[in-house]
matplotlib code that plots the C-alpha trace (Angstrom):
import matplotlib.pyplot as plt

x = [2.7, 5.2, 2.5, -0.5, 1.9, 2.5, -1.1, -1.8, 0.9, -0.2, -4.0, -3.0, -0.6, -3.8, -5.7, -2.9, -3.0, -6.5, -7.1, -4.0, -5.8, -9.1, -7.5, -5.4, -8.7, -10.6, -7.8, -8.1, -11.7, -11.7, -8.8, -10.7, -14.1, -12.2, -10.2, -12.6, -13.6, -17.2, -19.4, -17.9, -21.3, -21.8, -18.4, -19.0, -22.5, -21.1, -18.6, -21.2, -23.3, -20.6, -19.2, -22.6, -23.2, -19.9, -20.4, -23.7, -22.6, -19.6, -22.2, -24.8, -22.2, -21.7, -25.3, -26.2, -23.6, -22.1, -18.4, -19.1, -20.1, -17.4, -14.5, -14.7, -16.5, -14.5, -11.1, -9.8, -11.3, -11.0, -8.5, -8.3, -5.6, -2.2, -3.2, -3.4, -1.5, -4.4, -6.4, -8.7, -7.4, -8.1, -10.9, -12.9, -10.6, -12.6, -15.6, -13.1, -11.6, -15.5, -15.9, -13.0, -13.9, -17.2, -15.6, -13.4, -16.6, -17.9, -14.4, -14.8, -18.5, -17.4, -14.2, -11.9, -8.4, -9.9, -7.1, -5.8, -9.3, -10.2, -6.6, -6.7, -10.3, -9.5, -6.3, -8.7, -11.5, -9.1, -8.0, -11.3, -12.2, -9.1, -9.5, -12.6, -14.7, -17.6, -19.7, -18.2, -20.6, -19.5, -20.3, -17.3, -15.2, -17.2, -16.6, -13.0, -12.5, -14.8, -12.5, -9.4, -10.8, -11.9, -8.6, -7.4, -10.2, -10.4, -13.7, -12.8, -12.4, -15.8, -18.1, -15.6, -13.5, -10.3, -11.2, -12.2, -8.8, -6.8, -8.5, -5.9, -7.6, -10.9, -12.7, -16.1, -14.9, -13.2, -11.9, -14.9, -13.1, -13.3, -17.4, -16.6, -14.3, -17.3, -19.7, -17.3, -17.0, -20.6, -21.2, -18.4, -20.6, -23.7, -22.3, -20.5, -23.6, -25.9, -23.5, -23.3, -27.0, -26.9, -27.0, -29.9, -30.3, -31.2, -33.1, -35.5, -36.4, -35.1, -32.6, -35.2, -38.0, -35.8, -34.7, -38.1, -39.6, -37.1, -37.5, -41.3, -43.3, -46.2, -49.2, -47.2, -46.3, -48.8, -47.6, -44.1, -45.0, -46.4, -44.3, -44.6, -43.9, -40.3, -39.8, -40.6, -38.1, -35.3, -35.5, -36.4, -33.2, -31.1, -33.0, -32.2, -28.6, -28.0, -30.0, -29.9, -26.5, -27.5, -30.7, -29.2, -26.9, -29.8, -31.7, -34.8, -34.8, -32.7, -35.8, -37.6, -34.5, -33.6, -37.3, -36.7, -33.4, -35.2, -37.7, -35.6, -32.8, -35.5, -37.3, -34.1, -33.4, -36.6, -36.4, -33.1, -31.1, -27.8, -26.3, -25.2, -25.4, -28.6, -27.9, -24.4, -25.9, -28.3, -25.6, -24.1, -27.2, -25.5, -23.1, -25.9, -27.9, -26.4, -23.8, -26.2, -29.5, -27.3, -26.2, -29.7, -31.2, -28.3, -25.8, -28.3, -26.2, -23.2, -22.3, -21.1, -17.8, -15.9, -12.1, -10.5, -7.2, -6.6, -4.7, -6.5, -4.5, -5.1, -4.8, -3.5, -0.7, -3.1, -5.5, -3.1, -0.8, -3.3, -6.8, -6.4, -4.4, -7.0, -10.0, -8.0, -7.5, -11.4, -12.3, -10.0, -10.4, -14.0, -13.3, -10.4, -12.7, -13.0, -9.3, -9.7, -10.9, -14.5, -17.7, -17.1, -20.7, -19.6, -15.9, -16.3, -12.6, -13.0, -16.0, -15.0, -13.9, -16.1, -19.7, -21.1, -23.8, -27.0, -26.7, -27.1, -27.9, -25.2, -26.3, -24.5, -22.5, -18.3, -17.1, -13.3, -11.9, -8.8, -6.5, -3.7, -0.7, 1.0, -1.9, -4.1, -7.1, -9.4, -12.5, -14.3, -13.1, -15.5, -15.7, -17.1, -13.4, -12.3, -15.0, -18.5, -21.8, -21.9, -18.3, -19.4, -22.5, -20.2, -17.4, -18.8, -19.8, -16.9, -13.8, -11.1, -12.6, -12.8, -9.2, -8.2, -10.3, -8.2, -4.8, -6.2, -7.2, -3.5, -2.0, -4.3, -2.8, 0.6, 0.7, -0.3, 2.8, 0.5, 1.0, -2.1, -3.7, -7.4, -9.8, -12.9, -16.6, -18.1, -21.6, -23.0, -26.2, -26.8, -30.3, -31.8, -30.9, -29.4, -26.5, -23.2, -19.7, -17.7, -14.3, -12.1, -12.4, -8.9, -7.2, -5.0, -5.3, -2.7, -0.5, -3.0, -1.9, -4.0, -3.5, -4.9, -4.4, -5.5, -7.7, -7.3, -7.8, -8.9, -12.2, -14.4, -16.1, -19.7, -20.3]
y = [-67.8, -67.3, -68.5, -66.2, -63.0, -64.0, -64.5, -61.1, -59.4, -61.6, -60.2, -56.3, -56.7, -58.2, -55.4, -52.7, -54.3, -54.3, -50.7, -49.6, -51.4, -49.6, -46.4, -46.8, -48.0, -44.9, -42.6, -44.1, -43.7, -40.0, -39.4, -40.7, -39.2, -35.7, -36.0, -37.8, -35.6, -34.0, -31.7, -28.5, -26.4, -25.5, -23.8, -22.0, -20.8, -19.4, -17.5, -15.9, -15.0, -14.0, -12.0, -9.9, -9.9, -7.9, -5.6, -4.9, -4.6, -2.1, 0.2, -0.2, 1.0, 4.2, 5.1, 4.7, 7.0, 4.2, 5.0, 8.9, 8.2, 5.7, 6.8, 10.4, 12.5, 11.2, 12.7, 9.7, 6.2, 3.2, 0.9, -2.6, -2.0, -2.5, -1.4, 2.4, 2.9, 2.1, 5.1, 6.4, 7.7, 11.7, 13.5, 11.2, 8.6, 6.1, 6.4, 5.5, 2.8, 1.0, 1.7, -0.2, -3.1, -3.1, -3.3, -6.5, -7.8, -8.1, -9.3, -12.2, -13.3, -13.2, -15.1, -12.3, -12.4, -14.1, -14.8, -11.4, -9.6, -11.7, -11.2, -7.6, -7.3, -9.3, -7.2, -3.9, -5.6, -6.6, -2.8, -1.6, -4.3, -3.3, 0.3, 1.0, -0.8, 1.9, 0.2, -3.7, -6.5, -10.1, -10.7, -8.2, -10.8, -13.8, -11.8, -11.7, -15.4, -16.5, -14.5, -16.0, -19.6, -18.5, -17.5, -21.4, -22.7, -23.1, -21.3, -19.9, -23.0, -22.9, -20.6, -17.5, -15.4, -16.9, -20.4, -19.2, -17.3, -20.1, -23.5, -25.3, -24.4, -25.7, -28.2, -29.5, -31.2, -30.3, -32.4, -32.6, -31.1, -27.6, -28.0, -29.1, -26.4, -24.2, -26.0, -26.5, -22.5, -21.9, -24.7, -23.1, -19.8, -21.4, -23.5, -20.5, -18.5, -21.2, -21.4, -17.8, -17.2, -19.5, -17.0, -15.4, -12.5, -14.4, -17.4, -15.0, -13.1, -9.6, -9.0, -10.2, -8.0, -5.1, -5.7, -6.4, -3.5, -1.0, -2.6, -3.4, -2.8, -0.6, -3.2, -5.9, -3.9, -5.6, -9.0, -8.2, -7.1, -10.3, -12.4, -15.8, -14.0, -12.8, -15.9, -17.8, -15.8, -16.4, -20.1, -20.2, -18.3, -20.8, -24.1, -22.5, -21.9, -25.2, -27.6, -25.8, -27.1, -30.8, -30.5, -29.0, -32.2, -34.7, -35.1, -35.8, -32.4, -30.3, -28.5, -27.6, -26.5, -24.2, -23.1, -22.1, -20.6, -18.4, -17.2, -16.8, -14.7, -12.9, -12.0, -10.9, -8.6, -6.9, -6.1, -5.8, -4.8, -6.3, -5.4, -8.6, -11.3, -12.7, -13.1, -14.4, -17.1, -18.1, -18.2, -21.1, -23.3, -23.8, -26.3, -28.1, -29.2, -32.2, -30.6, -32.5, -30.5, -27.0, -28.2, -29.1, -25.6, -23.2, -24.9, -26.9, -26.6, -28.2, -31.9, -33.8, -34.0, -32.3, -32.3, -33.1, -31.4, -31.7, -34.3, -37.2, -35.4, -31.9, -29.7, -32.1, -30.0, -26.9, -29.2, -30.2, -26.9, -24.5, -25.2, -27.6, -24.8, -22.1, -24.2, -25.0, -21.3, -20.7, -23.0, -21.6, -18.0, -17.9, -19.8, -17.4, -15.6, -18.7, -18.1, -14.2, -13.5, -12.0, -12.5, -11.7, -10.3, -7.5, -7.0, -7.4, -9.0, -12.0, -10.7, -10.1, -12.8, -15.1, -15.2, -13.4, -11.7, -10.1, -11.0, -7.9, -4.2, -2.2, 1.5, 3.8, 6.6, 7.6, 10.8, 11.6, 13.6, 15.5, 16.9, 19.1, 17.8, 21.3, 23.6, 21.0, 22.1, 19.5, 19.6, 17.1, 16.5, 17.5, 14.2, 16.3, 17.6, 14.4, 12.0, 11.9, 11.4, 7.8, 7.0, 8.5, 6.3, 3.3, 3.9, 4.7, 1.2, -0.7, -0.8, -1.2, 2.0, 4.0, 3.2, 4.2, 7.5, 8.5, 7.8, 10.5, 12.5, 12.2, 12.9, 16.0, 17.7, 16.3, 18.4, 21.3, 20.5, 19.8, 16.8, 15.3, 12.4, 11.2, 9.4, 7.7, 7.9, 5.3, 3.3, 0.5, -1.6, -4.6, -5.1, -2.1, -3.4, -1.6, 1.0, -0.7, 0.9, -0.7, 1.4, 1.7, 5.6, 5.6, 4.6, 7.0, 6.5, 8.7, 5.5, 2.7, -0.2, -2.4, -5.8, -7.7, -11.2, -11.1, -9.5, -5.4, -4.8, -1.6, -3.3, -3.6, -7.4, -7.7, -9.0]
z = [-6.2, -9.0, -11.6, -10.3, -10.8, -14.1, -14.9, -13.6, -15.6, -18.9, -18.0, -17.6, -21.1, -22.6, -21.7, -22.4, -25.7, -26.5, -25.3, -27.7, -30.5, -29.8, -29.5, -32.6, -34.4, -33.2, -34.3, -37.7, -37.9, -36.8, -38.9, -42.1, -40.9, -40.9, -44.1, -46.1, -49.2, -49.2, -51.4, -50.9, -51.6, -47.7, -47.8, -51.0, -49.9, -46.7, -48.5, -50.8, -47.7, -45.3, -47.7, -48.5, -44.7, -43.8, -46.9, -45.8, -42.1, -42.7, -45.1, -42.4, -39.7, -41.7, -42.6, -39.2, -37.9, -35.9, -37.2, -36.6, -33.0, -32.2, -34.3, -35.3, -33.0, -29.9, -29.3, -27.4, -28.2, -25.5, -27.0, -25.6, -22.9, -24.1, -27.7, -27.1, -30.0, -32.0, -32.7, -35.5, -39.0, -39.0, -40.5, -42.2, -42.8, -40.8, -43.2, -46.1, -43.8, -43.5, -47.2, -48.2, -45.7, -47.6, -51.3, -49.6, -48.6, -52.2, -53.1, -50.6, -51.8, -55.3, -54.6, -56.0, -54.8, -52.1, -49.6, -50.1, -49.7, -46.7, -45.2, -45.5, -44.1, -41.2, -40.2, -40.4, -38.7, -36.0, -35.9, -35.6, -33.1, -30.7, -31.4, -29.3, -26.4, -26.1, -28.5, -27.8, -28.9, -28.7, -32.4, -33.4, -31.7, -33.4, -36.6, -36.4, -35.4, -38.3, -40.8, -39.2, -39.7, -43.0, -44.3, -44.0, -45.9, -49.6, -49.7, -53.6, -55.0, -56.9, -57.9, -57.6, -59.7, -58.4, -59.9, -63.3, -63.7, -62.1, -63.1, -61.0, -57.8, -59.0, -56.8, -55.8, -52.6, -49.4, -46.6, -43.8, -41.0, -43.1, -42.2, -38.4, -37.6, -38.4, -36.5, -33.6, -33.5, -33.4, -30.6, -28.6, -28.4, -27.8, -25.2, -23.2, -23.8, -21.8, -18.7, -18.8, -18.1, -14.9, -12.5, -10.2, -12.3, -15.5, -13.8, -12.0, -15.3, -13.8, -16.8, -19.5, -17.7, -18.1, -21.5, -22.9, -21.2, -22.9, -26.0, -25.9, -28.9, -27.9, -28.7, -26.9, -23.8, -21.4, -22.6, -21.8, -18.1, -17.6, -15.1, -17.1, -20.1, -19.6, -17.2, -20.3, -22.6, -20.0, -19.8, -23.5, -24.2, -21.8, -23.6, -27.0, -26.6, -24.9, -27.6, -31.0, -31.8, -31.1, -32.7, -35.8, -35.9, -35.9, -39.1, -37.5, -35.7, -38.0, -39.8, -36.7, -34.9, -38.0, -37.9, -34.1, -34.9, -37.7, -35.1, -32.3, -34.2, -36.0, -32.5, -31.1, -34.2, -33.8, -30.1, -29.4, -32.7, -32.1, -35.7, -38.0, -35.3, -36.1, -39.7, -39.1, -36.6, -39.0, -41.7, -40.0, -40.1, -43.7, -42.2, -40.5, -43.8, -45.9, -48.8, -51.6, -50.4, -50.2, -53.9, -55.1, -53.6, -54.7, -57.2, -59.5, -62.5, -60.6, -60.4, -57.4, -58.3, -61.0, -60.2, -56.6, -56.5, -52.8, -51.4, -49.0, -45.9, -47.0, -44.0, -41.6, -40.1, -40.1, -38.2, -35.8, -35.1, -35.6, -35.2, -32.1, -30.3, -31.6, -30.1, -27.0, -26.5, -27.0, -24.5, -21.8, -22.2, -21.4, -18.4, -17.2, -14.7, -12.5, -11.8, -11.1, -7.7, -7.5, -9.7, -13.0, -13.5, -10.8, -11.5, -15.2, -15.0, -17.5, -19.1, -22.5, -25.4, -23.2, -24.7, -22.0, -24.1, -23.3, -20.0, -17.7, -17.4, -15.5, -14.5, -12.0, -12.1, -11.7, -10.8, -10.6, -7.7, -8.9, -6.1, -7.0, -5.0, -4.6, -3.6, -2.2, -4.2, -5.3, -7.7, -9.8, -13.2, -16.3, -18.3, -21.1, -21.8, -22.5, -23.7, -25.6, -23.8, -25.3, -23.8, -20.6, -20.6, -21.5, -19.5, -15.9, -15.0, -16.4, -14.1, -17.2, -18.6, -15.7, -14.9, -18.7, -18.0, -15.0, -16.8, -19.6, -16.7, -15.4, -18.7, -19.2, -16.2, -17.0, -20.4, -18.2, -15.8, -13.0, -10.7, -9.5, -7.5, -8.7, -6.7, -7.6, -6.2, -8.2, -7.6, -10.0, -9.8, -11.6, -13.3, -11.4, -8.3, -5.1, -6.2, -4.4, -4.6, -7.2, -6.8, -3.8, -3.0, -1.3, -4.1, -6.0, -9.6, -10.7, -9.2, -9.7, -12.1, -14.6, -14.1, -17.0, -15.8, -12.2, -10.0, -9.4, -5.8, -6.2, -7.6, -4.6, -4.5, -3.8, -0.8]

ax = plt.figure().add_subplot(projection="3d")
ax.plot(x, y, z, "-o")
ax.set_aspect("equal")
plt.show()
């Protein structure tokens, strides 16, 4: 009996030692793969393209009146809750703000004072992003994340003014993890975009039908009204988001995947606009092609390796203590709505920062009933006193912005020395279906609080 026990222990010990050796071997291979120096042509080209894109985007925001509509005309902007102290510069200040960001984009592209330029752009873009939600888009958040990642990458080591001014930083190589963090970033975006589409309003084509009808090209309007076509667009969107990253990674399908990506994003740009995102998404394709291919196409006069000042384990602590927590957060943040009561599609709680893009159409109305606590008189507040037409359209179907509006109305009367109660009549429809009540009409919003991390009970659940 004792011999059998010793034999079993020896077997378990042998298995444990073998498993330990296997894991150590895999760890060493993974570490070697991540920190192996490779040609940095992908990163250099992306820096150039990225700088051009953000500079163009900032100029476009000024030229198409986006800055004026969202920062200059409003007397109040819907900052992210908790960041109300972020308000636009007075007068034409926000135009100069965006012109300065456009200049920084040029500096980033040519690699002039790269980290200072990118760091300052990141701060300014974060300010613009958190300053208003009326024109919220997921790619504004993506742009912020890419800026943060690029701050940690030596993207100015070649073909930059910095490298000419300071030859000590010049290099034609980069650790491979610098490329993989960019691939992982776009993979997270596409993965959660896929998961978010797995709901009835997308699967039955009702959202894509409304989207195509709203943005239809006159000559193709009959085609867009065909059931087979808007169902095809719906399921093609799911398959594209799910498969594009694996298809770009596999060399046998890479070219076809790139052509599909080109068609997909140009189609979206033509029909939906959506700003810089189609071009930024296409720019990520740079990281999927071999660096040698990028060098031959864009940097023909450059040798494969000139100088490698980077240490073999360059950025190891950066990967361990910044990028791993950074990506853990990005994986968990889009999942937070699963621990919040209610359907995020209806309540909007956990919607932002979750890659739930181009997913649904919300329509409806919201009215604010103001009751004077001293006289008992009541009336519906005229929202035009506080908000622009665009702000009203954006606010009236989104609970957090409805709550913020109620607080501004309360403040409006407090400045007049009046104490009021505020009740809300709000009904919303998803994808043009039946209107349903969104906000509890019995809750006094002069007293209601906003809970950022769990369900707000004054948001009625979709039964």
